[in-house]
C-alpha positions, 0 to 999 in steps of 0.5 A: 807688294804695292811698290813691286806692282808700281815699279812694274807699272812704271816700267811698262809706262816708260816702254809705252805699254800703257795697257800693261801699266794700267793693269799694274797700277790697278794691282798696286791700288788694290794693295794701297788704295790711299796712295795718291801717286798710284792714281796719278800714274794710272791717270797718266796711262789712261790719258796716253790711251786717250781714255780721258773719262777714266783719266779724269776720275783718277785725277780727281781721286788724286787731288782728293787724297792729296790736295796739296800735291801740285802734280795732281792738278796737272793730271786733272787739267790734262784730263779736262783738256782731253775731254774738251773742257778748256775752262775746267782745265785752266782752273785746274792748272791755275790751282796747281800753280797756286801750290807750285808757281814755278812748275814748268809742266803746269805753266805749259799746261795752262798755256795750252788750256788758255789757247784752247779756251780762246779758240772755243770762244765765240767772236761776239761777247755775251749780252751784258758783258762788262766793257772792262772784262777784255782787259783782264784776258791779255797776256800783258796784264801781270806785266802792267800791274808789276810795272806800276808802283801802286798795283805792284804792292797789291800783288803781295795780297792773296785776296787781290790775286784771287779777285783778279783770277776770278775776273779772268775766269768770268769777266762779268764778275768785275761788277762785283769788285768795282767797289774795291778801290784797288780795282779802280787803280787796276782799271786806271793802269790797264787803261793807261789813265790816272784815276782819282784817289780812292776817297769815300765819296768815290767809293760810294759813287761806284757802289751805284750801278749807273756809275760803272763807267770810268770817271773823267780825270779832273782838270788840275790847276797849273800850280798843283804839283804832280804827286810822287808815288812813295817808294815801296818798302822791302822788308829787311828779311826779304832783302836779305833772302834776295841777296843770299839767292844772288850770292848762291847763283854766283857760287853755282856759276863759280862751281860750274867753271871749276867743274869744266876745268876739272877742279873738282874740289873747288867745285864742291866747295862752291856748290856746298856754299850755294846750298848753305845760302839757298835751300830752295834750289835743288840744282846746287845739290844735283850739281855737287852730285855730278862732281862726286860722280865724276870723281868716282865717289859714288856713295856721296853722289847717291846721298846727294841725289837722294837729298835732292829728290827729298827736298825737291818733293818738299819744294814741289820742284820741276819734274825734270829736276827730280828726274835728273837727280834720279838718273844721276843716282842710277848712273852711280848705282850702275858704277857700284854694281858687281853682280847681276842682282846689284843692277836691280835697284839701278834699273828701278831708279831709271824707271822712276826717273822716266816716270817723272820725265821721259828723257832719251838719255835716261832711256838709253841708260836703262836699256844699257843697265838691263843689257849689262844685267843680262850679260852678267847673269849669263856669266854668273850662270856659266858652268861647263861641267853642269853644261856637259851633264845637261847635254848628256841628259838631252842625248839620252832623251833624244835616243828615247825619241823624247824630243821636247824633253831633250830640247829642255836639257839642251837649252839648259846646257846652253845657258850654262855654256853658250859657246858649245857648238855640239849642243846647238847641233844636237838641239837643231836635230831635235827641232828638225824631228819636231818639225820646228825647222826655222828654230833648227836652222837658227841653231845649225847656223849658230853651230857653224858660227862657233866652229866653222870646221864642225861637219855636223853643223853643215849636215844639220843645216843642209838637211833642214834646208832640204826639208824646206825644199830650198835645194839650191841653198842646201846644195851650197851648204853641203858643198861648203862643208866638204871644203872642211871635210872632203870625205864626209859621207853625209855631206856627199850624200846630201849633195847627191840628193840636192842635185837629183831634186834640182834635175827633177825640177829642171826636167819638169818632173815635179807636180804643178802644186809643188812647183808653185809652192817652191816658186812662191817661197823663192820669190820671198827670198831676197837673193832671188829678188836681187837676181831677177831685178838685176838688169844683166840677169834679165838680159841673160834670161831673155837671151835664153829664150830668144838667142841660145848662142848668146846664152851659151856665152853667158854660161861661161861666166862663173857668176852668171852660171851660179845665179842661173843655178840658183833660179833653176834650184828655186824652180823659177827657170828650167834648162832643157 
């Protein structure tokens, strides 16, 4: 049950309906209160509505339930940043990166948080701030430490990393670590000066407060040789792993080349070998899945996508990679779909992919899948025999003047056979009786679209337009119907009624209220708007007022005459 609510929440989030998403995620949380993903998703929905206080509460709950899930810290950082607490946001993103150092979303969030923190700092450092503190804030810090042969080795030590990060958060904390010989080496690297070797004497000196300032470099004797740093030894196991990763990348590139040449079997061999060499990169799996998809081996594609998602979760891989695997799986599921029900799991998979990463291509695939499902449902529901039975039930109810009930049966008949013009005509008559004129007009137009020779469609449409006091349009409809059935009495009577109303308007025999209503309605009609803004027609109307002789010449033009009749029928102008 909670999964259903979660899926609905994901779908609402993907469609940008964040309030609905919050409601569905809340229902899911009620059913599964220990599921950290639900709190994470609801936090994202709250943040999208800029409700950062509740987003923060959900993010904290996410981290509390699963402190080893990097995405939770991404939610936590976003909420803190939304509330204007840049320092807390930085701390959250850094914590997430300790768990998943390669996570692009966390890296981008950290960059934004640091930029916000920098903007919020005052230009004057606080009293008592360490003169060395600023050196640890620059973006080149890690590059310098990596370039130096001595400090490079420190980067493998967790307590050293923690020490540097602590100083970055609060530069004044550097005084706590000055007794550490590694810190002196770091300061030397950042100042670009060589520091004395860490002897016991030097360590004791830096324990004293008055010795905080960097010591001057001692003068070396000319004969004293320059010390050569010892090369850093790389463990054999680490070296072998690095070589395997490099080989795996080569295999991936070879697979890509084979794929472009449509040599799919060779591509699969290369990607498979890359997977064997390096199981820390799911791109090899998703690439092989793409080959299977191209070959029409959809089941194999789905298996690889599932494997990529599972392994990606274990490795805390980038959300975009997870989304790519899910999108590829959804595409394969669509290819395998034979019935409307088969599309459900494909649609759910696309929705999950959008939750991981909102991608326009995935959104298009989701919309296509939903449209295909609907079309297939209509095909599966198609049954002309049942449609005829439902139409007859509707006819009986219409005779009994039970119009709402009749509409239900006509609607069911159209679901069973959406190509029957008679049902559209009958339902249009029902809508007319119920006063639902726009719905009736739409049905009448659909009836004519399906069968342009069916006279009833024109009589229904003309009657509705007449009731809507659009006499000029009704006249056109009746006249169009007479082209197909010249002797149809209903159509002839319709023409007569329309001409009478247009003449009454022309003679000024309608009330001012009715004239005002018709003119207001006409001014919203795009066709009337085009006529009134046409420079030629504007000159014609001026001639009618100022130059009757020229006006008579204009009326010889069939197009001009037709437009004048439109304006007369709409009550815009009168001809005396």
